[in-house]
Biopython code that builds the backbone (N, CA, C, O; Angstrom):
import numpy as np
from Bio.PDB.StructureBuilder import StructureBuilder

atoms = [
    (1, "MET", "N", (-15.910, -35.951, 7.028)),
    (1, "MET", "CA", (-15.126, -36.843, 7.882)),
    (1, "MET", "C", (-15.446, -36.311, 9.277)),
    (1, "MET", "O", (-15.406, -35.101, 9.504)),
    (2, "GLN", "N", (-15.783, -37.262, 10.268)),
    (2, "GLN", "CA", (-16.072, -36.791, 11.590)),
    (2, "GLN", "C", (-14.810, -36.786, 12.450)),
    (2, "GLN", "O", (-14.018, -37.728, 12.494)),
    (3, "LYS", "N", (-14.683, -35.573, 13.170)),
    (3, "LYS", "CA", (-13.398, -35.516, 13.902)),
    (3, "LYS", "C", (-13.589, -36.228, 15.275)),
    (3, "LYS", "O", (-14.625, -35.981, 15.893)),
    (4, "VAL", "N", (-12.793, -36.982, 15.738)),
    (4, "VAL", "CA", (-12.899, -37.777, 17.027)),
    (4, "VAL", "C", (-12.121, -36.993, 18.066)),
    (4, "VAL", "O", (-11.021, -36.502, 17.814)),
    (5, "GLU", "N", (-12.755, -36.883, 19.302)),
    (5, "GLU", "CA", (-12.107, -36.228, 20.338)),
    (5, "GLU", "C", (-11.087, -36.989, 20.931)),
    (5, "GLU", "O", (-11.350, -38.164, 21.185)),
    (6, "ARG", "N", (-9.946, -36.536, 21.207)),
    (6, "ARG", "CA", (-8.853, -37.308, 21.752)),
    (6, "ARG", "C", (-8.457, -36.573, 23.075)),
    (6, "ARG", "O", (-7.966, -35.445, 23.087)),
    (7, "HIS", "N", (-8.714, -37.309, 24.170)),
    (7, "HIS", "CA", (-8.478, -36.805, 25.465)),
    (7, "HIS", "C", (-7.174, -37.578, 25.899)),
    (7, "HIS", "O", (-7.028, -38.799, 25.848)),
    (8, "LEU", "N", (-6.237, -36.633, 26.342)),
    (8, "LEU", "CA", (-4.923, -37.152, 26.561)),
    (8, "LEU", "C", (-4.868, -38.093, 27.917)),
    (8, "LEU", "O", (-4.247, -39.154, 27.972)),
    (9, "GLY", "N", (-5.513, -37.604, 28.839)),
    (9, "GLY", "CA", (-5.419, -38.443, 30.129)),
    (9, "GLY", "C", (-6.196, -39.645, 29.990)),
    (9, "GLY", "O", (-5.792, -40.620, 30.622)),
    (10, "GLN", "N", (-7.196, -39.765, 29.313)),
    (10, "GLN", "CA", (-7.948, -40.992, 29.026)),
    (10, "GLN", "C", (-7.148, -41.900, 28.193)),
    (10, "GLN", "O", (-7.074, -43.097, 28.474)),
    (11, "ALA", "N", (-6.540, -41.383, 27.173)),
    (11, "ALA", "CA", (-5.666, -42.168, 26.230)),
    (11, "ALA", "C", (-4.488, -42.811, 27.004)),
    (11, "ALA", "O", (-4.182, -43.981, 26.778)),
    (12, "LEU", "N", (-3.856, -42.095, 27.870)),
    (12, "LEU", "CA", (-2.756, -42.539, 28.594)),
    (12, "LEU", "C", (-3.208, -43.652, 29.698)),
    (12, "LEU", "O", (-2.508, -44.618, 30.001)),
    (13, "GLN", "N", (-4.417, -43.380, 30.220)),
    (13, "GLN", "CA", (-4.939, -44.465, 31.196)),
    (13, "GLN", "C", (-5.164, -45.730, 30.478)),
    (13, "GLN", "O", (-4.748, -46.790, 30.947)),
    (14, "ARG", "N", (-5.843, -45.665, 29.292)),
    (14, "ARG", "CA", (-6.092, -46.800, 28.570)),
    (14, "ARG", "C", (-4.857, -47.463, 28.025)),
    (14, "ARG", "O", (-4.828, -48.687, 27.894)),
    (15, "GLY", "N", (-3.848, -46.707, 27.706)),
    (15, "GLY", "CA", (-2.686, -47.369, 27.199)),
    (15, "GLY", "C", (-1.861, -48.051, 28.282)),
    (15, "GLY", "O", (-1.256, -49.087, 28.005)),
    (16, "VAL", "N", (-1.806, -47.507, 29.535)),
    (16, "VAL", "CA", (-1.174, -48.044, 30.663)),
    (16, "VAL", "C", (-1.937, -49.409, 31.050)),
    (16, "VAL", "O", (-1.307, -50.319, 31.589)),
    (17, "ARG", "N", (-3.273, -49.527, 30.771)),
    (17, "ARG", "CA", (-3.979, -50.695, 31.062)),
    (17, "ARG", "C", (-3.823, -51.610, 29.854)),
    (17, "ARG", "O", (-4.472, -52.653, 29.935)),
    (18, "GLY", "N", (-3.177, -51.458, 28.871)),
    (18, "GLY", "CA", (-3.105, -52.270, 27.683)),
    (18, "GLY", "C", (-4.294, -52.308, 26.809)),
    (18, "GLY", "O", (-4.592, -53.336, 26.201)),
    (19, "ARG", "N", (-4.993, -51.205, 26.725)),
    (19, "ARG", "CA", (-6.332, -51.218, 26.005)),
    (19, "ARG", "C", (-6.135, -50.184, 24.921)),
    (19, "ARG", "O", (-5.251, -49.336, 25.045)),
    (20, "CYS", "N", (-6.956, -50.222, 23.820)),
    (20, "CYS", "CA", (-6.915, -49.432, 22.771)),
    (20, "CYS", "C", (-7.178, -47.867, 23.221)),
    (20, "CYS", "O", (-8.160, -47.551, 23.894)),
    (21, "PRO", "N", (-6.263, -47.000, 22.804)),
    (21, "PRO", "CA", (-6.431, -45.635, 23.390)),
    (21, "PRO", "C", (-7.711, -44.960, 22.733)),
    (21, "PRO", "O", (-8.132, -43.912, 23.222)),
    (22, "ALA", "N", (-8.305, -45.505, 21.693)),
    (22, "ALA", "CA", (-9.615, -44.855, 21.126)),
    (22, "ALA", "C", (-10.725, -45.232, 21.788)),
    (22, "ALA", "O", (-11.528, -44.384, 22.177)),
    (23, "CYS", "N", (-10.918, -46.632, 22.011)),
    (23, "CYS", "CA", (-12.223, -47.124, 22.629)),
    (23, "CYS", "C", (-12.041, -47.607, 23.986)),
    (23, "CYS", "O", (-13.004, -47.574, 24.752)),
    (24, "GLY", "N", (-10.917, -48.050, 24.371)),
    (24, "GLY", "CA", (-10.615, -48.654, 25.766)),
    (24, "GLY", "C", (-11.125, -50.127, 25.899)),
    (24, "GLY", "O", (-11.155, -50.700, 26.988)),
    (25, "LYS", "N", (-11.511, -50.689, 24.759)),
    (25, "LYS", "CA", (-12.083, -51.996, 24.836)),
    (25, "LYS", "C", (-11.178, -53.099, 24.306)),
    (25, "LYS", "O", (-10.980, -54.118, 24.968)),
    (26, "GLY", "N", (-10.624, -52.892, 23.099)),
    (26, "GLY", "CA", (-9.655, -53.851, 22.467)),
    (26, "GLY", "C", (-8.396, -53.880, 23.048)),
    (26, "GLY", "O", (-8.005, -52.867, 23.629)),
    (27, "ARG", "N", (-7.631, -54.956, 22.987)),
    (27, "ARG", "CA", (-6.316, -55.170, 23.484)),
    (27, "ARG", "C", (-5.375, -54.435, 22.673)),
    (27, "ARG", "O", (-5.489, -54.350, 21.450)),
    (28, "LEU", "N", (-4.364, -53.856, 23.399)),
    (28, "LEU", "CA", (-3.341, -53.125, 22.598)),
    (28, "LEU", "C", (-2.253, -53.962, 22.145)),
    (28, "LEU", "O", (-1.609, -53.579, 21.169)),
    (29, "PHE", "N", (-1.974, -54.988, 22.682)),
    (29, "PHE", "CA", (-0.706, -55.795, 22.412)),
    (29, "PHE", "C", (-1.073, -57.192, 22.100)),
    (29, "PHE", "O", (-1.901, -57.775, 22.799)),
    (30, "SER", "N", (-0.509, -57.759, 21.096)),
    (30, "SER", "CA", (-0.568, -59.163, 20.666)),
    (30, "SER", "C", (0.283, -60.080, 21.410)),
    (30, "SER", "O", (-0.067, -61.243, 21.612)),
    (31, "SER", "N", (1.460, -59.571, 21.853)),
    (31, "SER", "CA", (2.402, -60.278, 22.703)),
    (31, "SER", "C", (2.990, -59.318, 23.637)),
    (31, "SER", "O", (2.407, -58.253, 23.836)),
    (32, "TYR", "N", (4.141, -59.606, 24.257)),
    (32, "TYR", "CA", (4.788, -58.783, 25.328)),
    (32, "TYR", "C", (4.830, -57.268, 25.053)),
    (32, "TYR", "O", (4.381, -56.443, 25.849)),
    (33, "LEU", "N", (5.407, -56.954, 23.861)),
    (33, "LEU", "CA", (5.547, -55.574, 23.507)),
    (33, "LEU", "C", (5.150, -55.318, 22.116)),
    (33, "LEU", "O", (5.493, -54.233, 21.646)),
    (34, "LYS", "N", (4.483, -56.134, 21.378)),
    (34, "LYS", "CA", (4.080, -56.058, 19.926)),
    (34, "LYS", "C", (2.700, -55.503, 19.925)),
    (34, "LYS", "O", (1.739, -56.163, 20.321)),
    (35, "PRO", "N", (2.606, -54.285, 19.479)),
    (35, "PRO", "CA", (1.148, -53.738, 19.414)),
    (35, "PRO", "C", (0.417, -54.371, 18.256)),
    (35, "PRO", "O", (1.045, -54.778, 17.279)),
    (36, "ILE", "N", (-0.959, -54.467, 18.345)),
    (36, "ILE", "CA", (-1.768, -55.033, 17.384)),
    (36, "ILE", "C", (-1.781, -54.027, 16.129)),
    (36, "ILE", "O", (-1.416, -52.859, 16.261)),
    (37, "ALA", "N", (-2.171, -54.490, 15.051)),
    (37, "ALA", "CA", (-2.168, -53.584, 13.804)),
    (37, "ALA", "C", (-3.548, -52.773, 13.791)),
    (37, "ALA", "O", (-3.618, -51.646, 13.302)),
    (38, "GLN", "N", (-4.560, -53.384, 14.325)),
    (38, "GLN", "CA", (-5.851, -52.809, 14.280)),
    (38, "GLN", "C", (-6.716, -53.217, 15.439)),
    (38, "GLN", "O", (-6.828, -54.417, 15.686)),
    (39, "CYS", "N", (-7.317, -52.352, 16.147)),
    (39, "CYS", "CA", (-8.212, -52.610, 17.307)),
    (39, "CYS", "C", (-9.353, -53.648, 16.901)),
    (39, "CYS", "O", (-10.050, -53.462, 15.903)),
    (40, "THR", "N", (-9.481, -54.631, 17.648)),
    (40, "THR", "CA", (-10.565, -55.618, 17.302)),
    (40, "THR", "C", (-11.991, -55.013, 17.591)),
    (40, "THR", "O", (-12.979, -55.415, 16.977)),
    (41, "ALA", "N", (-12.055, -54.041, 18.540)),
    (41, "ALA", "CA", (-13.284, -53.482, 18.954)),
    (41, "ALA", "C", (-13.827, -52.249, 18.112)),
    (41, "ALA", "O", (-15.000, -52.159, 17.750)),
    (42, "CYS", "N", (-12.940, -51.401, 17.866)),
    (42, "CYS", "CA", (-13.355, -50.182, 17.023)),
    (42, "CYS", "C", (-12.618, -50.088, 15.614)),
    (42, "CYS", "O", (-12.938, -49.192, 14.833)),
    (43, "ALA", "N", (-11.741, -50.910, 15.327)),
    (43, "ALA", "CA", (-10.980, -51.011, 13.981)),
    (43, "ALA", "C", (-10.105, -49.760, 13.871)),
    (43, "ALA", "O", (-9.825, -49.275, 12.775)),
    (44, "GLU", "N", (-9.659, -49.221, 15.094)),
    (44, "GLU", "CA", (-8.619, -48.120, 14.858)),
    (44, "GLU", "C", (-7.336, -48.605, 14.339)),
    (44, "GLU", "O", (-6.841, -49.622, 14.824)),
    (45, "ASP", "N", (-6.758, -47.965, 13.394)),
    (45, "ASP", "CA", (-5.362, -48.291, 12.774)),
    (45, "ASP", "C", (-4.290, -47.816, 13.803)),
    (45, "ASP", "O", (-4.128, -46.623, 14.061)),
    (46, "LEU", "N", (-3.594, -48.783, 14.355)),
    (46, "LEU", "CA", (-2.643, -48.411, 15.303)),
    (46, "LEU", "C", (-1.165, -48.659, 14.835)),
    (46, "LEU", "O", (-0.210, -48.515, 15.598)),
    (47, "THR", "N", (-1.049, -49.047, 13.515)),
    (47, "THR", "CA", (0.292, -49.064, 12.901)),
    (47, "THR", "C", (0.829, -47.700, 12.571)),
    (47, "THR", "O", (2.015, -47.580, 12.263)),
    (48, "ARG", "N", (-0.005, -46.631, 12.621)),
    (48, "ARG", "CA", (0.457, -45.342, 12.301)),
    (48, "ARG", "C", (1.315, -44.843, 13.400)),
    (48, "ARG", "O", (2.129, -43.964, 13.117)),
    (49, "TYR", "N", (1.241, -45.300, 14.660)),
    (49, "TYR", "CA", (1.883, -44.730, 15.861)),
    (49, "TYR", "C", (3.101, -45.541, 16.182)),
    (49, "TYR", "O", (2.960, -46.680, 16.628)),
    (50, "GLN", "N", (4.244, -45.045, 15.989)),
    (50, "GLN", "CA", (5.515, -45.714, 16.349)),
    (50, "GLN", "C", (6.135, -45.142, 17.552)),
    (50, "GLN", "O", (6.458, -43.954, 17.548)),
    (51, "THR", "N", (6.345, -45.944, 18.662)),
    (51, "THR", "CA", (6.971, -45.281, 19.836)),
    (51, "THR", "C", (8.308, -45.416, 19.833)),
    (51, "THR", "O", (8.861, -44.839, 20.769)),
    (52, "ALA", "N", (9.120, -46.085, 18.961)),
    (52, "ALA", "CA", (10.467, -46.336, 18.884)),
    (52, "ALA", "C", (11.079, -46.699, 20.277)),
    (52, "ALA", "O", (10.622, -47.673, 20.875)),
    (53, "ASP", "N", (12.068, -45.978, 20.809)),
    (53, "ASP", "CA", (12.654, -46.163, 22.038)),
    (53, "ASP", "C", (12.105, -45.391, 23.260)),
    (53, "ASP", "O", (12.625, -45.386, 24.376)),
    (54, "PHE", "N", (11.022, -44.765, 22.904)),
    (54, "PHE", "CA", (10.521, -43.781, 24.055)),
    (54, "PHE", "C", (10.084, -44.546, 25.381)),
    (54, "PHE", "O", (10.324, -44.070, 26.491)),
    (55, "ALA", "N", (9.423, -45.768, 25.199)),
    (55, "ALA", "CA", (9.078, -46.488, 26.502)),
    (55, "ALA", "C", (10.338, -46.955, 27.356)),
    (55, "ALA", "O", (10.413, -46.791, 28.574)),
    (56, "PRO", "N", (11.296, -47.545, 26.590)),
    (56, "PRO", "CA", (12.548, -48.012, 27.310)),
    (56, "PRO", "C", (13.278, -46.802, 28.057)),
    (56, "PRO", "O", (13.846, -46.995, 29.131)),
    (57, "TYR", "N", (13.240, -45.532, 27.439)),
    (57, "TYR", "CA", (13.788, -44.368, 27.934)),
    (57, "TYR", "C", (13.062, -44.072, 29.325)),
    (57, "TYR", "O", (13.673, -43.861, 30.372)),
    (58, "LEU", "N", (11.712, -44.087, 29.192)),
    (58, "LEU", "CA", (10.923, -43.744, 30.328)),
    (58, "LEU", "C", (11.173, -44.756, 31.529)),
    (58, "LEU", "O", (11.359, -44.362, 32.680)),
    (59, "VAL", "N", (11.164, -45.901, 31.212)),
    (59, "VAL", "CA", (11.547, -47.107, 32.112)),
    (59, "VAL", "C", (12.886, -46.881, 32.652)),
    (59, "VAL", "O", (13.035, -46.975, 33.871)),
    (60, "THR", "N", (13.875, -46.597, 31.904)),
    (60, "THR", "CA", (15.147, -46.420, 32.471)),
    (60, "THR", "C", (15.235, -45.245, 33.486)),
    (60, "THR", "O", (15.912, -45.316, 34.511)),
    (61, "PHE", "N", (14.544, -44.224, 33.149)),
    (61, "PHE", "CA", (14.455, -43.018, 33.968)),
    (61, "PHE", "C", (13.889, -43.378, 35.371)),
    (61, "PHE", "O", (14.460, -43.125, 36.432)),
    (62, "VAL", "N", (12.676, -44.010, 35.232)),
    (62, "VAL", "CA", (11.995, -44.359, 36.501)),
    (62, "VAL", "C", (12.893, -45.316, 37.415)),
    (62, "VAL", "O", (13.123, -45.067, 38.599)),
    (63, "ILE", "N", (13.353, -46.384, 36.769)),
    (63, "ILE", "CA", (14.150, -47.340, 37.541)),
    (63, "ILE", "C", (15.463, -46.604, 38.128)),
    (63, "ILE", "O", (15.886, -46.825, 39.262)),
    (64, "GLY", "N", (16.000, -45.785, 37.300)),
    (64, "GLY", "CA", (17.191, -44.975, 37.840)),
    (64, "GLY", "C", (16.870, -44.156, 39.030)),
    (64, "GLY", "O", (17.642, -44.112, 39.987)),
    (65, "ILE", "N", (15.734, -43.496, 38.997)),
    (65, "ILE", "CA", (15.312, -42.636, 40.121)),
    (65, "ILE", "C", (14.978, -43.436, 41.336)),
    (65, "ILE", "O", (15.273, -43.009, 42.453)),
    (66, "VAL", "N", (14.380, -44.569, 41.165)),
    (66, "VAL", "CA", (14.047, -45.521, 42.286)),
    (66, "VAL", "C", (15.229, -46.170, 42.813)),
    (66, "VAL", "O", (15.483, -46.080, 44.015)),
    (67, "PHE", "N", (16.005, -46.841, 41.989)),
    (67, "PHE", "CA", (16.948, -47.876, 42.551)),
    (67, "PHE", "C", (18.330, -47.216, 42.616)),
    (67, "PHE", "O", (19.169, -47.821, 43.283)),
    (68, "THR", "N", (18.692, -46.090, 42.038)),
    (68, "THR", "CA", (19.962, -45.605, 42.274)),
    (68, "THR", "C", (20.263, -45.052, 43.723)),
    (68, "THR", "O", (21.356, -45.273, 44.244)),
    (69, "PRO", "N", (19.313, -44.355, 44.341)),
    (69, "PRO", "CA", (19.466, -43.930, 45.714)),
    (69, "PRO", "C", (19.466, -45.232, 46.720)),
    (69, "PRO", "O", (20.075, -45.191, 47.789)),
    (70, "LEU", "N", (18.833, -46.233, 46.345)),
    (70, "LEU", "CA", (18.751, -47.450, 47.075)),
    (70, "LEU", "C", (20.230, -48.101, 47.183)),
    (70, "LEU", "O", (20.825, -48.370, 48.227)),
    (71, "ALA", "N", (20.659, -48.281, 45.920)),
    (71, "ALA", "CA", (21.974, -48.820, 45.694)),
    (71, "ALA", "C", (23.047, -48.033, 46.350)),
    (71, "ALA", "O", (23.979, -48.608, 46.913)),
    (72, "LEU", "N", (22.960, -46.826, 46.303)),
    (72, "LEU", "CA", (24.097, -45.785, 47.047)),
    (72, "LEU", "C", (23.873, -46.004, 48.585)),
    (72, "LEU", "O", (24.854, -46.105, 49.322)),
    (73, "ALA", "N", (22.740, -46.071, 49.022)),
    (73, "ALA", "CA", (22.494, -46.220, 50.461)),
    (73, "ALA", "C", (23.035, -47.605, 50.967)),
    (73, "ALA", "O", (23.636, -47.711, 52.036)),
    (74, "LEU", "N", (22.783, -48.653, 50.129)),
    (74, "LEU", "CA", (23.360, -49.947, 50.663)),
    (74, "LEU", "C", (24.840, -49.940, 50.589)),
    (74, "LEU", "O", (25.467, -50.476, 51.504)),
    (75, "THR", "N", (25.473, -49.382, 49.582)),
    (75, "THR", "CA", (26.855, -49.291, 49.454)),
    (75, "THR", "C", (27.496, -48.494, 50.599)),
    (75, "THR", "O", (28.559, -48.849, 51.108)),
    (76, "ALA", "N", (26.843, -47.446, 50.973)),
    (76, "ALA", "CA", (27.331, -46.496, 52.099)),
    (76, "ALA", "C", (27.126, -47.169, 53.364)),
    (76, "ALA", "O", (27.933, -46.961, 54.270)),
    (77, "SER", "N", (26.170, -47.930, 53.533)),
    (77, "SER", "CA", (25.851, -48.416, 54.824)),
    (77, "SER", "C", (26.694, -49.718, 55.195)),
    (77, "SER", "O", (26.723, -50.181, 56.335)),
    (78, "GLY", "N", (27.322, -50.212, 54.195)),
    (78, "GLY", "CA", (28.087, -51.389, 54.435)),
    (78, "GLY", "C", (27.219, -52.702, 54.568)),
    (78, "GLY", "O", (27.568, -53.643, 55.280)),
    (79, "ALA", "N", (26.102, -52.685, 53.851)),
    (79, "ALA", "CA", (25.180, -53.787, 53.894)),
    (79, "ALA", "C", (25.816, -55.095, 53.409)),
    (79, "ALA", "O", (26.913, -55.076, 52.851)),
    (80, "SER", "N", (25.180, -56.154, 53.602)),
    (80, "SER", "CA", (25.736, -57.494, 53.090)),
    (80, "SER", "C", (25.928, -57.419, 51.565)),
    (80, "SER", "O", (25.250, -56.727, 50.804)),
    (81, "ASP", "N", (27.022, -58.285, 51.200)),
    (81, "ASP", "CA", (27.277, -58.212, 49.839)),
    (81, "ASP", "C", (26.389, -58.885, 49.019)),
    (81, "ASP", "O", (26.509, -58.845, 47.795)),
    (82, "LEU", "N", (25.412, -59.569, 49.638)),
    (82, "LEU", "CA", (24.263, -60.190, 48.911)),
    (82, "LEU", "C", (23.155, -59.284, 48.441)),
    (82, "LEU", "O", (22.409, -59.578, 47.507)),
    (83, "MET", "N", (23.078, -58.064, 49.199)),
    (83, "MET", "CA", (22.053, -57.143, 48.937)),
    (83, "MET", "C", (22.078, -56.431, 47.568)),
    (83, "MET", "O", (21.050, -56.228, 46.922)),
    (84, "LEU", "N", (23.243, -56.083, 47.185)),
    (84, "LEU", "CA", (23.294, -55.423, 45.893)),
    (84, "LEU", "C", (22.936, -56.260, 44.788)),
    (84, "LEU", "O", (22.159, -55.780, 43.962)),
    (85, "PRO", "N", (23.390, -57.501, 44.615)),
    (85, "PRO", "CA", (22.829, -58.393, 43.503)),
    (85, "PRO", "C", (21.265, -58.355, 43.618)),
    (85, "PRO", "O", (20.577, -58.185, 42.612)),
    (86, "VAL", "N", (20.740, -58.509, 44.817)),
    (86, "VAL", "CA", (19.227, -58.782, 45.000)),
    (86, "VAL", "C", (18.624, -57.411, 44.511)),
    (86, "VAL", "O", (17.614, -57.447, 43.808)),
    (87, "LEU", "N", (19.138, -56.325, 44.817)),
    (87, "LEU", "CA", (18.635, -55.003, 44.398)),
    (87, "LEU", "C", (18.667, -54.820, 42.882)),
    (87, "LEU", "O", (17.734, -54.256, 42.311)),
    (88, "LEU", "N", (19.751, -55.298, 42.209)),
    (88, "LEU", "CA", (19.927, -55.240, 40.767)),
    (88, "LEU", "C", (18.840, -56.300, 40.174)),
    (88, "LEU", "O", (18.226, -55.993, 39.153)),
    (89, "LEU", "N", (18.642, -57.348, 40.715)),
    (89, "LEU", "CA", (17.729, -58.285, 40.223)),
    (89, "LEU", "C", (16.276, -57.682, 40.328)),
    (89, "LEU", "O", (15.460, -57.901, 39.432)),
    (90, "ALA", "N", (15.961, -56.914, 41.441)),
    (90, "ALA", "CA", (14.748, -56.383, 41.607)),
    (90, "ALA", "C", (14.555, -55.203, 40.442)),
    (90, "ALA", "O", (13.527, -55.016, 39.790)),
    (91, "ALA", "N", (15.773, -54.474, 40.348)),
    (91, "ALA", "CA", (15.638, -53.548, 39.257)),
    (91, "ALA", "C", (15.362, -53.981, 37.906)),
    (91, "ALA", "O", (14.632, -53.295, 37.190)),
    (92, "VAL", "N", (15.906, -55.110, 37.471)),
    (92, "VAL", "CA", (15.769, -55.730, 36.186)),
    (92, "VAL", "C", (14.210, -56.254, 36.089)),
    (92, "VAL", "O", (13.558, -56.099, 35.057)),
    (93, "ILE", "N", (13.695, -56.867, 37.225)),
    (93, "ILE", "CA", (12.296, -57.364, 37.082)),
    (93, "ILE", "C", (11.379, -56.142, 37.040)),
    (93, "ILE", "O", (10.393, -56.143, 36.304)),
    (94, "SER", "N", (11.672, -55.148, 37.782)),
    (94, "SER", "CA", (10.873, -53.917, 37.717)),
    (94, "SER", "C", (10.657, -53.454, 36.349)),
    (94, "SER", "O", (9.558, -53.159, 35.879)),
    (95, "ALA", "N", (11.965, -53.402, 35.640)),
    (95, "ALA", "CA", (12.031, -52.731, 34.281)),
    (95, "ALA", "C", (11.060, -53.601, 33.392)),
    (95, "ALA", "O", (10.191, -53.084, 32.690)),
    (96, "LEU", "N", (11.275, -54.990, 33.478)),
    (96, "LEU", "CA", (10.519, -55.804, 32.514)),
    (96, "LEU", "C", (9.090, -55.743, 32.814)),
    (96, "LEU", "O", (8.312, -55.898, 31.873)),
    (97, "LEU", "N", (8.603, -55.527, 34.064)),
    (97, "LEU", "CA", (7.308, -55.309, 34.358)),
    (97, "LEU", "C", (6.708, -54.009, 33.894)),
    (97, "LEU", "O", (5.546, -53.928, 33.495)),
    (98, "LEU", "N", (7.525, -53.018, 33.960)),
    (98, "LEU", "CA", (7.058, -51.550, 33.639)),
    (98, "LEU", "C", (7.021, -51.424, 32.034)),
    (98, "LEU", "O", (6.277, -50.564, 31.563)),
    (99, "LEU", "N", (7.751, -52.197, 31.206)),
    (99, "LEU", "CA", (7.849, -51.941, 29.826)),
    (99, "LEU", "C", (6.546, -51.850, 29.124)),
    (99, "LEU", "O", (6.251, -50.839, 28.485)),
    (100, "PRO", "N", (5.685, -52.967, 29.230)),
    (100, "PRO", "CA", (4.471, -52.949, 28.596)),
    (100, "PRO", "C", (3.431, -51.739, 29.034)),
    (100, "PRO", "O", (2.783, -51.148, 28.170)),
    (101, "PRO", "N", (3.330, -51.449, 30.293)),
    (101, "PRO", "CA", (2.462, -50.211, 30.524)),
    (101, "PRO", "C", (3.082, -48.994, 29.993)),
    (101, "PRO", "O", (2.331, -48.178, 29.460)),
    (102, "MET", "N", (4.366, -48.739, 30.057)),
    (102, "MET", "CA", (5.030, -47.591, 29.533)),
    (102, "MET", "C", (4.744, -47.510, 28.012)),
    (102, "MET", "O", (4.260, -46.493, 27.516)),
    (103, "LYS", "N", (5.036, -48.539, 27.332)),
    (103, "LYS", "CA", (4.872, -48.508, 25.941)),
    (103, "LYS", "C", (3.229, -48.274, 25.465)),
    (103, "LYS", "O", (2.876, -47.628, 24.478)),
    (104, "GLY", "N", (2.447, -48.885, 26.311)),
    (104, "GLY", "CA", (1.042, -48.524, 26.214)),
    (104, "GLY", "C", (0.721, -47.049, 26.312)),
    (104, "GLY", "O", (-0.059, -46.481, 25.547)),
    (105, "ALA", "N", (1.414, -46.432, 27.363)),
    (105, "ALA", "CA", (1.133, -44.985, 27.628)),
    (105, "ALA", "C", (1.771, -44.204, 26.448)),
    (105, "ALA", "O", (1.144, -43.259, 25.968)),
    (106, "ALA", "N", (3.030, -44.565, 25.940)),
    (106, "ALA", "CA", (3.627, -43.861, 24.864)),
    (106, "ALA", "C", (2.598, -43.920, 23.696)),
    (106, "ALA", "O", (2.339, -42.876, 23.096)),
    (107, "LEU", "N", (1.958, -45.175, 23.319)),
    (107, "LEU", "CA", (0.989, -45.310, 22.229)),
    (107, "LEU", "C", (-0.135, -44.494, 22.509)),
    (107, "LEU", "O", (-0.679, -43.895, 21.582)),
    (108, "GLY", "N", (-0.590, -44.385, 23.780)),
    (108, "GLY", "CA", (-1.763, -43.552, 23.969)),
    (108, "GLY", "C", (-1.447, -42.070, 23.830)),
    (108, "GLY", "O", (-2.311, -41.339, 23.345)),
    (109, "LEU", "N", (-0.348, -41.599, 24.192)),
    (109, "LEU", "CA", (0.124, -40.274, 24.021)),
    (109, "LEU", "C", (0.240, -39.905, 22.501)),
    (109, "LEU", "O", (-0.186, -38.824, 22.094)),
    (110, "LEU", "N", (0.819, -40.814, 21.682)),
    (110, "LEU", "CA", (0.873, -40.410, 20.297)),
    (110, "LEU", "C", (-0.456, -40.461, 19.638)),
    (110, "LEU", "O", (-0.733, -39.663, 18.743)),
    (111, "TRP", "N", (-1.303, -41.383, 20.053)),
    (111, "TRP", "CA", (-2.592, -41.441, 19.540)),
    (111, "TRP", "C", (-3.502, -40.058, 20.001)),
    (111, "TRP", "O", (-4.277, -39.539, 19.199)),
    (112, "ALA", "N", (-3.344, -39.611, 21.170)),
    (112, "ALA", "CA", (-4.073, -38.544, 21.718)),
    (112, "ALA", "C", (-3.555, -37.246, 21.002)),
    (112, "ALA", "O", (-4.390, -36.367, 20.787)),
    (113, "VAL", "N", (-2.367, -37.062, 20.648)),
    (113, "VAL", "CA", (-1.846, -35.830, 19.907)),
    (113, "VAL", "C", (-1.805, -36.061, 18.372)),
    (113, "VAL", "O", (-1.431, -35.201, 17.575)),
    (114, "ASN", "N", (-2.216, -37.276, 18.044)),
    (114, "ASN", "CA", (-2.416, -37.544, 16.597)),
    (114, "ASN", "C", (-0.974, -37.532, 15.826)),
    (114, "ASN", "O", (-0.905, -37.127, 14.666)),
    (115, "GLU", "N", (0.074, -37.961, 16.477)),
    (115, "GLU", "CA", (1.450, -37.850, 16.019)),
    (115, "GLU", "C", (1.599, -39.233, 15.304)),
    (115, "GLU", "O", (1.626, -40.304, 15.911)),
    (116, "THR", "N", (1.690, -39.100, 13.988)),
    (116, "THR", "CA", (1.866, -40.365, 13.198)),
    (116, "THR", "C", (3.303, -40.368, 12.601)),
    (116, "THR", "O", (4.003, -39.357, 12.554)),
    (117, "ASN", "N", (3.685, -41.607, 12.146)),
    (117, "ASN", "CA", (5.075, -41.587, 11.483)),
    (117, "ASN", "C", (5.026, -41.237, 10.027)),
    (117, "ASN", "O", (6.066, -41.184, 9.369)),
]
sb = StructureBuilder()
sb.init_structure("model")
sb.init_model(0)
sb.init_chain("A")
sb.init_seg("    ")
for serial, (resi, resn, name, xyz) in enumerate(atoms, 1):
    if name == "N":
        sb.init_residue(resn, " ", resi, " ")
    sb.init_atom(name, np.array(xyz, "f"), 0.0, 1.0, " ", f" {name:<3s}", serial, name[0])
structure = sb.get_structure()
C-alpha cells in the first residue's frame, strides 16, 4: 500500500477553498455544510473525518475576538441605539459566511493528521 504524503498547510488551504484536501480538485461540500462522501476527482473517502462542533467553535472564537471589542466601544462611546443591532447583524452574517471555510479547514486538518472517527 502506497503511503500518501499529507501536508498540513496545503490541506488547510484546500479545505478553506472548499476543495478536497487530498487532490485540491474535487468539491468538498454537496451543500452549505454537508461534506461529500467521496471526492469526485480522486475518490478519497471523506466520511472517515468527522469535524463535529470544531468549526462552530472556531467561528465563535473569531467572531468574539472581532466583534466584542467593537460592541464594547460602541456602548462606551454612547453611539446611536441603532448601531448595536447593526453590529450584531454583521456578526451573524460574518459567522454564516465563515462556517463553510472553517469546516473545510477542520476537514483538511483531520485529513492531514489522518485522524479518523
